[in-house]
C-alpha positions as CSV (number, residue, x, y, z in Angstrom):
1,M,-17.8,74.0,-11.5
2,D,-18.5,72.1,-8.2
3,T,-17.4,73.1,-4.7
4,P,-18.8,70.1,-2.7
5,A,-16.8,70.7,0.5
6,V,-16.8,74.5,0.7
7,G,-19.2,76.6,2.6
8,G,-19.6,79.6,4.9
9,S,-17.1,82.5,4.5
10,A,-14.9,80.5,2.1
11,L,-17.8,80.0,-0.3
12,R,-18.7,83.7,0.0
13,E,-15.1,84.7,-0.8
14,F,-15.1,82.3,-3.8
15,D,-18.3,83.9,-5.1
16,R,-17.0,87.4,-4.7
17,F,-13.6,86.5,-6.3
18,Y,-15.3,84.8,-9.2
19,S,-17.4,87.8,-10.1
20,T,-15.0,90.6,-9.3
21,V,-11.6,89.2,-10.3
22,H,-11.9,86.0,-12.4
23,V,-14.6,87.0,-14.8
24,P,-13.2,90.5,-15.6
25,E,-9.7,88.9,-16.2
26,V,-11.2,86.3,-18.7
27,L,-13.2,89.0,-20.5
28,A,-10.1,91.2,-20.8
29,Y,-7.9,88.4,-22.0
30,Y,-10.1,87.5,-25.0
31,P,-10.9,90.4,-27.3
32,G,-14.4,89.9,-28.6
33,M,-15.6,88.1,-25.4
34,L,-18.7,90.2,-24.6
35,S,-20.2,89.1,-21.3
36,C,-20.5,86.3,-18.7
37,A,-23.7,85.2,-17.0
38,R,-23.2,83.3,-13.7
39,Y,-25.7,80.7,-12.5
40,R,-26.4,78.4,-9.5
41,L,-28.1,75.0,-10.0
42,T,-31.7,74.9,-8.7
43,E,-33.0,71.7,-10.3
44,Q,-30.8,68.7,-10.9
45,D,-31.7,66.2,-13.6
46,E,-34.4,63.9,-12.3
47,R,-32.2,60.8,-13.2
48,G,-29.3,61.9,-10.9
49,D,-26.3,64.1,-10.7
50,R,-25.8,65.3,-14.3
51,G,-24.7,68.9,-14.0
52,P,-22.4,71.1,-11.9
53,M,-23.5,73.4,-9.1
54,W,-22.0,76.6,-10.6
55,L,-22.2,77.6,-14.3
56,A,-20.5,80.5,-16.2
57,R,-21.8,81.2,-19.6
58,Y,-19.6,83.4,-21.7
59,T,-20.9,85.1,-24.9
60,M,-18.3,85.9,-27.5
61,D,-17.9,86.7,-31.2
62,E,-16.2,84.4,-33.8
63,Q,-12.8,86.0,-33.3
64,A,-12.8,85.3,-29.5
65,A,-14.1,81.8,-30.1
66,A,-11.3,81.0,-32.5
67,R,-8.7,82.4,-30.0
68,Y,-10.3,80.5,-27.1
69,R,-10.2,77.3,-29.1
70,T,-6.6,77.8,-30.2
71,V,-5.0,78.7,-26.9
72,N,-7.0,76.1,-24.9
73,S,-6.1,73.3,-27.3
74,D,-2.4,73.9,-26.7
75,P,-1.2,71.3,-24.1
76,G,1.3,73.8,-22.8
77,F,-1.1,76.6,-22.3
78,V,-1.2,77.9,-18.7
79,M,-4.2,80.1,-17.9
80,P,-2.8,83.6,-17.0
81,F,-5.4,84.4,-14.4
82,T,-5.2,85.0,-10.6
83,P,-5.5,81.7,-8.8
84,M,-8.8,80.8,-7.2
85,P,-9.0,81.4,-3.4
86,L,-9.5,77.6,-3.0
87,S,-7.2,74.7,-3.1
88,E,-7.4,72.5,-6.2
89,R,-9.0,69.7,-4.1
90,D,-11.9,72.0,-3.1
91,F,-13.3,72.6,-6.6
92,D,-13.8,70.6,-9.8
93,V,-14.3,72.2,-13.2
94,R,-16.7,69.5,-14.5
95,W,-17.7,71.3,-17.7
96,R,-15.7,73.5,-20.2
97,F,-17.4,73.4,-23.6
98,L,-17.3,75.7,-26.6
99,W,-20.6,75.9,-28.5
100,R,-21.8,77.8,-31.6
101,S,-25.3,79.1,-32.0
102,L,-27.6,77.4,-34.6
103,A,-31.0,78.9,-34.1
104,S,-33.0,81.1,-31.7
105,Y,-36.6,82.1,-31.2
106,G,-38.5,84.6,-29.1
107,D,-37.9,87.9,-27.4
108,D,-34.3,88.3,-26.2
109,A,-34.9,91.8,-24.7
110,G,-34.0,92.1,-21.0
111,T,-32.4,89.7,-18.6
112,S,-33.9,86.3,-17.6
113,R,-33.9,85.1,-14.0
114,G,-32.7,81.6,-15.0
115,V,-32.2,79.0,-17.7
116,R,-33.3,75.5,-18.5
117,L,-30.5,73.5,-20.2
118,I,-31.1,70.4,-22.3
119,G,-28.3,68.5,-24.0
120,M,-28.8,65.7,-26.4
121,D,-27.4,63.5,-29.2
122,P,-29.4,62.1,-32.1
123,A,-30.3,58.4,-32.1
124,P,-27.3,56.1,-32.3
125,G,-26.4,55.3,-35.9
126,T,-28.1,58.4,-37.3
127,R,-27.2,58.8,-41.0
128,A,-26.7,62.2,-42.8
129,E,-30.2,62.4,-44.2
130,E,-31.7,61.4,-40.8
131,L,-29.6,64.1,-39.1
132,T,-31.1,66.6,-41.5
133,A,-34.6,65.5,-40.4
134,F,-33.5,65.7,-36.8
135,N,-32.3,69.2,-37.1
136,A,-35.3,70.4,-39.1
137,F,-37.7,69.0,-36.6
138,Y,-35.7,70.4,-33.7
139,D,-35.6,73.9,-35.1
140,R,-39.0,74.2,-36.7
141,T,-41.2,72.2,-34.3
142,H,-39.6,71.2,-31.0
143,L,-38.0,74.5,-29.9
144,R,-41.3,76.3,-30.3
145,E,-43.3,73.6,-28.5
146,A,-40.8,73.3,-25.6
147,R,-40.4,77.1,-25.3
148,G,-44.2,77.4,-24.8
149,A,-44.3,74.4,-22.3
150,L,-41.5,75.9,-20.2
151,R,-42.9,79.5,-20.5
152,S,-39.6,80.6,-21.9
153,R,-39.4,83.9,-23.6
154,F,-36.3,83.1,-25.6
155,V,-34.4,80.0,-26.6
156,T,-31.1,79.4,-28.4
157,R,-29.9,76.0,-29.8
158,Y,-26.2,75.2,-30.0
159,E,-23.9,72.7,-31.6
160,L,-20.7,71.6,-29.8
161,C,-17.5,72.9,-31.3
162,Q,-15.1,71.4,-28.7
163,A,-15.0,70.0,-25.2
164,F,-12.1,71.0,-23.0
165,S,-13.1,68.9,-20.0
166,S,-13.3,65.1,-19.4
167,S,-17.1,65.1,-19.0
168,A,-19.0,63.7,-21.9
169,A,-20.6,66.4,-24.0
170,P,-23.7,66.2,-26.1
171,R,-23.6,67.2,-29.7
172,Y,-26.5,69.7,-29.3
173,A,-27.8,71.8,-26.4
174,A,-30.7,74.2,-26.0
175,V,-30.8,77.1,-23.5
176,Y,-34.3,78.2,-22.6
177,E,-34.4,81.6,-20.9
178,L,-36.8,81.7,-17.9
179,D,-38.5,84.5,-16.0
180,S,-38.7,82.1,-13.1
181,P,-36.0,79.4,-12.4
182,A,-38.6,76.8,-11.3
183,V,-40.1,74.4,-13.8
184,T,-41.0,71.3,-11.8
185,N,-44.6,72.4,-11.2
186,L,-45.4,73.0,-14.9
187,P,-47.8,70.5,-16.6
188,V,-46.2,67.8,-18.7
189,P,-46.4,69.2,-22.3
190,R,-47.9,67.4,-25.2
191,V,-45.2,67.6,-28.0
192,T,-44.9,66.2,-31.5
193,D,-43.1,62.8,-31.7
194,G,-40.7,63.7,-34.5
195,P,-38.7,61.5,-36.8
196,P,-36.9,58.3,-35.6
197,S,-33.6,60.1,-35.2
198,W,-35.4,62.4,-32.8
199,R,-37.6,59.9,-30.9
200,D,-34.6,57.7,-30.1
201,R,-32.3,60.5,-29.1
202,N,-30.0,60.4,-26.0
203,T,-30.7,63.2,-23.6
204,H,-27.6,63.8,-21.5
205,W,-29.1,66.3,-19.1
206,R,-32.1,68.4,-18.2
207,L,-31.0,71.1,-15.7
208,T,-32.3,74.4,-14.3
209,Y,-30.1,77.2,-13.1
210,A,-30.9,80.5,-11.4
211,L,-29.1,83.6,-12.5
212,I,-26.6,85.0,-10.0
213,E,-25.5,88.0,-12.1
214,R,-24.5,89.1,-15.5
215,I,-21.1,90.8,-16.0
216,D,-20.5,92.8,-19.2
217,R,-17.1,93.5,-20.7
218,G,-15.7,96.7,-19.1
């Protein structure tokens, strides 16, 4: 979500409302939705504006994911939540994506202070066997190399289930958990090239977010 023209007390009220009213209502509405982590953008993609200022990351089980997908695919669905304390012209829901977890590595104990998000598609025209090579390289080699380069203690890779917003969504995304939400000063890593379907991939965004708070289901 973006709030480009909102500041001061209005932004503080929005922040309070989102954590204390909106998130608890969403968690209560979807049985099996377990938690929400809220983030603020700290490092935009070096190529320009590729990601929203505010990010809410909901964790859910398969039952909740199926319900979320069903109700939000209904053109007549009206969200049964308290309206935001901002007019519609003051905020823009740029992203609303549903992902499923494919692989994870590292130590997931504790709470990170931020995340590095990287979204990508395989090379254009990738065939089935090339996609298999892409995914094998991503899981077995690149995730581990990138986790080390970013000093990330835990990484999860996702595949897109459905996009509910107009923004273009990559097929795959990786979320690297960070103990410090600052990665610009890290040395450029030396990583393995990978197969052609990997080398010619399209990276939609590379973004870093700082954790605001994590809210668990009550």
